[in-house]
N, C-alpha and C positions, 0 to 999 in steps of 0.2 A: 421693257424689263430693266430693272435696276441692276447694279453690279452684283449685289448679294444674290439676286434671283438667278443671274447668269452663272455665278459661281456654283450654286446648288444644282442647277440644271446640268451643268457640265460634269459635276461630280457623279451624278446619277447616271449619266450617259457612259461615263468611264467605268464605273463599278458595276452597274446593272441593277442596283437595289438601293432603297432608302437607307437601310441599316449600314451597308458598306460605305455609302456616301457620307453618312454621319461620322463614321470612323475616320474617313479620309480628311474631313473638315474639322474633326475634333469638336463636334457639337452633338446635341442629343438627337435621337430619332424624331421625336415630336417637332423639334425646331425645324428640321429638314422638311418634314411633311407639311408644316404650316407655310413655309416659304414656297414650296412647290404648288400647294393649293392656291395661294394668293396669286402666283404668277399665272397659272392657268385661268383663274378668274379674270384677271386683267386682260389677258390675251383674247379671251372669249373663244378659245379652242383648246382641246386637250393636247398635252405633250406626251402622255403615256396612256396606254390601255392596260387595265388591270385584269390579267388573265391567270387564274389559279394562284393568286397571291404574288405573281411576278409582274414587273413593269416592262412593257414592250413599247418602245418609242414609236410614235406615229410618224407618217411621212413628213408632216410639218416639223416635227422635232428633229428629224434627220437633216432636213435642209437648214434649220436653224443652227444645228450643231456644226455643220460644215463652215458656216460663216463665223461662228464663235471661235472655232479652232484657228481660223486665219487671224482673228484679233489676238488670241493668246500667243501665237507665234510672233506677232508684232511686239507684244509686251515683252516676251523673252528676249527679242533682239535689243529692245531698249534697255533691258536689265543688263545684258552682256556689255552693251556699249557704255553704260554708266560706270560699270566696274572697270572697264578698260581705260576710260577717261580718268577715273580716280587714280589708277595705277600709273598712268602716264605722268600725272603731276608729281609722282614720287619716283620717277625714273623708269620709264618704259618707252620702248620704241617698237612700233608695229610696221612691218614691211610686207608688201605683196608684190609679186613679180610674175612675168610670163614664165611658163615652164622651161623653155630653152635656156634662158639666161639664169634661171633659178636653180638649175641642177648643180652647178659648180661655182660660177663666178660670184653669185650673191653669198653663198655660204663662206667662201674665202674672205670676202669683205666683212661679213658678220664676225668671223673668227678674229680678225685683226681688231675690229671695233671692240669686241668683248674683252680682248686682252688689255686694251687701254682703259675701258670703262666697265670693270667687272660688276659694279653694283647696278648697272642698267639692265632691266629685264627686257629681253627681245622676243617679240612674237613675229614669226616668219612663216609664210606659206606662199606657194605658187598657185596661181589661179588662171583660169581661162578668161578671155577678154572681158566679157560682160560682168562676171563676178568681180574682177579686178576693179573695174570702174565703180561698181556699187559699193565696194568696201571703202574706196577713197571718198566718194560722195557722201556716204553716211558717217564718215569720220571713224570708222572702225579701224582704219589704217592711215598712217600719216604719209608714208612714202611708198610710191609704186615705181616699178621699172617695167615698161612694156615694149615688146618688139613689134607691136602693131600701132598704127597711128591712133591716138586717143583724141577724139573730137568732141569736146563738151565745153560749153561756155564757163562752167564753174571749175574747170581743171586746167592748170598750167602745165605745159610740157617743155622740156629742154633736152635736145639731143645729147646723149652721154656716151654712146658707143656706136661703132659701125662694124658690121661683120659681112663676110662674103657668103654667097651660096656656093657650096662646093660639092663636087662629085666624089663619093668615096667608093672604093673597090678593094678587093683582095690583092695582095702583091703579085699573084700569078695571073691577074686579069689582063686581057689584051689591051685594056685602057691604061694600065699602070705606068707605061713609059711615056704617055702623052703629057705635054706641057699644059694643055687645056683641052676641053671637050665642048662639043655643041650638042644640041638636041638630035641632030642627024647621027652623031656618033653613038648615041644611046639607043638607036632603033634596034640594033642587033643584040642588045643586052637584056638580061632579066631585070627590069626596072622596078624598084621598090618605091612607092610614092604614097600619097595621102588622099583622103576623101576630098572631092572637089569643093565641098561646102566648108572646108576648113581654110584658115589663112594660108598655110603652106601649100595645100592642094591647089588653091586658086593662084598662088604665086607661080607654081610650076606649070599649071595649065596656060597661064599668060605667056610664060617663057616659050613654050612650044608653039603657041599661036603666033608669037612674034616671028618665029623662024619658019612658020607655015609647015610645021612637021606634026604628024599625028602623035598623040600621046598613047603609047602602048604600055599598059600596066601589067606586070607579072604578079605583084603583090601590093596590097593596100594596107597601111598600118596607121595607128592612131597618133604617133609622135615621132620626131626625129630620133629620140632615144631608142624606140622600137626598131627604127630603120638601121641604126648603128649596130644593134645586137644581131640583126639578121645578116648584115654584111659581114660582121665578124664571124658568123657561123657559116659563111660561104654561100648564102642564099641568092646573092645577086649584087647589083650596084644600087646606089641611092643618091639622092640630092638632099643635103642637109645644111643647116645654117652653121656658121662658124662658132656661134655661142654654144650650141649643143655639143660640139666636138671637144670642148674644153674638159668634158667629163670622161673622155676616153683617151687611153695612151696612144700617142701618134703612131707607134710601131704596129698597131693592130691592123691598120689598113692604109692604103694610099689615099691621099687627098689631092684632088685636081681641080683647078679653077674652071668655072663654067663661063664660056664666052657669052656676052650679051646679058648676063644676069645682073639685075639691079641690086645694089647693096641693101642689107637689112639693117635698119637703124633702130637702136634701142633708145627710148625716151625716159627721162626722169619725170615722174608725174606726181603732182600734189594739188591740194585745193588752192584756187586762185585767191581766196579771201584773205590770205596772210602769208607771211614768209614761213619757211620751215623753222622748227625749233632748233635751239643750239645742239641738242642731242642728235636730231636728224641730220643737221649740217655736218656733224662730226662723222656720222656714218657715210654720208655721201663722199666726204674726202677720202675715206678708206676705200670706198668702191672705185673712185676715180683712179686711185693708186693701183688697184688690182687690174683694172682695165688697161691702164697705160703699160703695165709690165707685160701684158699679154698681147700688146699691139692692137688693141681694139678701142682704146679710149679716144674721146674727142675733147678738145680744150674747152674749159668752162667759158 
């Protein structure tokens, strides 16, 4: 099938009729019919059954349509990317980050950057690990900040921040007067944690395994932000990263260091094929300033 035949076939699958497909493609009904007939002749099998004047796709057509939709989604991604690349040449910065550091710290840095460079258009979103990598590798984004190690030969990483894993609890909790806690101290508490197949969930499971203590879960949530909201509501205690806590007023709950917990390092991530643009460098300087003021920054 050539591109024109694919286009006509897809239009018929979407609209359900030759006449509607012709209106979608802005061509005549006979032109659509000719292309469809030629395609079926070349393929040597029918794409549609004609029943009472209506077209019904065959099983072969359904399979073909699924593959064609994958191609079209790829074309749409290319189209979005070309627009973003064109915008970038005229002053655009695209940033992707992990959710925890993206809730408060990155928006603060973006605000400062935009105050200095108001003509630069900023695209910002926080994504989970795999999507973050894909955005950088496909050049949909120039700058990434990840709190998980990013291991890919085409991506360069530089540690930019370090945060602690902290226990949070209500001011009236028995733990609130502690200078630090251990997994043993948490056994008697209603512990809010994360699914074991998530990075934070695995991090906490490893912490308890290192202490040879069973992990007894009262509630399981999708993110540290969810955990903070539950602790704020008095539902229990939680282990959260220091980056996520930046989005919450300190007075809402007590924060206690966790003994034996390894630090959580945030990396600046970008393509290894070249240096960051001057625009991206300017943003990174603002970000380093924000991190330094919060006591989380690492020297360049």
